[in-house]
Structure formats: structure tokens, C-alpha cells
C-alpha positions as CSV (number, residue, x, y, z in Angstrom):
1,M,15.3,-41.3,25.1
2,I,12.1,-42.4,23.7
3,W,11.4,-43.7,26.9
4,S,11.6,-40.2,28.6
5,I,9.4,-38.8,26.0
6,I,6.7,-41.3,26.7
7,K,7.0,-40.8,30.5
8,K,6.7,-37.0,29.8
9,E,3.7,-37.4,27.9
10,Y,1.9,-39.4,30.5
11,Q,3.1,-37.7,33.5
12,R,0.9,-36.7,36.4
13,N,0.5,-33.3,38.0
14,L,-1.3,-32.3,41.2
15,N,-4.9,-31.3,40.7
16,F,-6.1,-29.1,43.4
17,F,-9.7,-30.5,42.8
18,A,-9.2,-34.1,43.4
19,H,-5.2,-34.5,43.6
20,S,-4.2,-35.8,40.1
21,L,-4.2,-34.8,36.4
22,N,-3.3,-36.9,33.1
23,R,-1.9,-35.5,30.0
24,L,-4.1,-36.2,27.0
25,T,-2.2,-33.9,24.4
26,I,-0.2,-31.0,24.2
27,G,-1.8,-28.8,26.4
28,I,-4.9,-30.6,27.3
29,W,-5.0,-32.3,30.9
30,R,-7.8,-34.3,32.2
31,C,-8.5,-35.3,35.7
32,S,-8.8,-39.1,36.3
33,Q,-10.9,-38.8,39.3
34,T,-13.6,-36.0,38.6
35,G,-13.1,-36.3,34.6
36,L,-12.4,-32.5,34.9
37,Q,-10.6,-31.3,31.5
38,I,-8.1,-28.5,31.7
39,V,-6.7,-26.5,28.8
40,S,-3.2,-24.9,29.0
41,E,-2.5,-21.1,28.2
42,A,-0.9,-21.9,24.6
43,L,-4.4,-23.1,23.5
44,K,-6.3,-20.2,25.4
45,V,-7.7,-17.0,23.4
46,N,-6.3,-15.0,25.9
47,T,-2.6,-15.4,25.0
48,H,-0.6,-12.3,23.8
49,A,-1.1,-13.4,20.1
50,G,-4.9,-13.9,20.5
51,L,-5.2,-10.7,22.4
52,F,-3.4,-8.8,19.3
53,A,-5.7,-10.6,16.8
54,K,-8.8,-9.8,18.9
55,Q,-7.6,-6.3,19.0
56,G,-7.3,-6.0,15.2
57,M,-10.8,-7.5,14.6
58,L,-12.3,-4.9,17.0
59,R,-10.3,-2.2,15.2
60,I,-11.4,-3.3,12.0
61,K,-14.9,-3.7,13.1
62,K,-15.2,-0.1,14.4
63,L,-13.5,1.3,11.1
64,K,-16.3,-0.7,9.4
65,D,-19.1,0.9,11.4
66,D,-17.8,4.1,11.2
67,V,-17.7,4.2,7.5
68,E,-21.4,2.8,7.3
69,V,-22.2,5.5,9.8
70,D,-20.4,8.4,7.7
71,F,-22.4,6.8,4.4
72,K,-26.0,6.7,6.4
73,E,-25.3,10.4,7.2
74,Q,-24.2,11.6,3.8
75,K,-27.3,9.6,2.4
76,K,-29.6,11.7,5.0
77,S,-27.9,14.9,4.1
78,R,-28.6,14.5,0.4
79,K,-32.2,13.3,0.7
80,S,-32.8,16.4,3.2
81,Q,-31.3,18.8,0.5
82,Q,-33.3,16.9,-2.2
83,I,-36.8,17.5,-0.1
84,N,-35.6,21.3,0.6
85,Q,-35.2,21.9,-3.2
86,R,-38.4,20.3,-3.9
87,S,-40.2,22.1,-1.3
88,K,-38.8,25.8,-2.7
89,E,-39.8,24.5,-6.1
90,N,-43.4,23.7,-5.0
91,L,-43.5,27.3,-3.0
92,I,-42.4,28.9,-6.2
93,L,-44.8,27.0,-8.3
94,K,-47.7,27.9,-5.7
95,S,-46.6,31.6,-6.1
96,L,-46.6,31.7,-9.7
97,R,-50.1,30.1,-9.8
98,K,-51.5,32.6,-7.3
99,Q,-50.3,35.5,-9.5
100,Q,-52.2,33.9,-12.6
């Protein structure tokens, strides 16, 4: 039983680039001739779980950006309202000064 596990760990597979691959660890293969290392699908980011996590992160980032944009727009509108109010007050003061 143990011997079969050890054999399975060091089994060889066909490498299309140079004929053979050795298994280093779970999911990592290395070509003995070229030194090329290949990672299996389980360790890549493009698995179903990895894509799901990536989409969630992008969704959170988009929501955060939308909130920041809304906040900036509110801040701009408040500033423009304050500027309009000040300009109206200045016009009233100027007209009062002219009348005196």
C-alpha cells in the first residue's frame, strides 16, 4: 500500500515539450529535461472557486467606487449651493450699498 502511494507520487507523464514530467508535489509537475514547471488546475486562480472570489472582489470594488463617486457629487453640489448663496448675498449687499 505504501509502495503504491510512493509510486504514484513519482509517476511520469507525457510532456509534449520534451517527453517526460516528474511530479514534485501535489499539483506541481517538472520536466526533467527542460526544467519546465507546470501547475495543475487545482492551484490556478481560474478555477470555479477562484473565479467566484475574483467576481466578488470586483463587485465590492465597484460598489465602493460608486459610493465614492456619489459622495464626491454630493460634496460638489453642496459647494455649488454655497457659492450660489454667497453670490446672491453679495448681489444684495451691492444693491443696498448703491441705494445708500
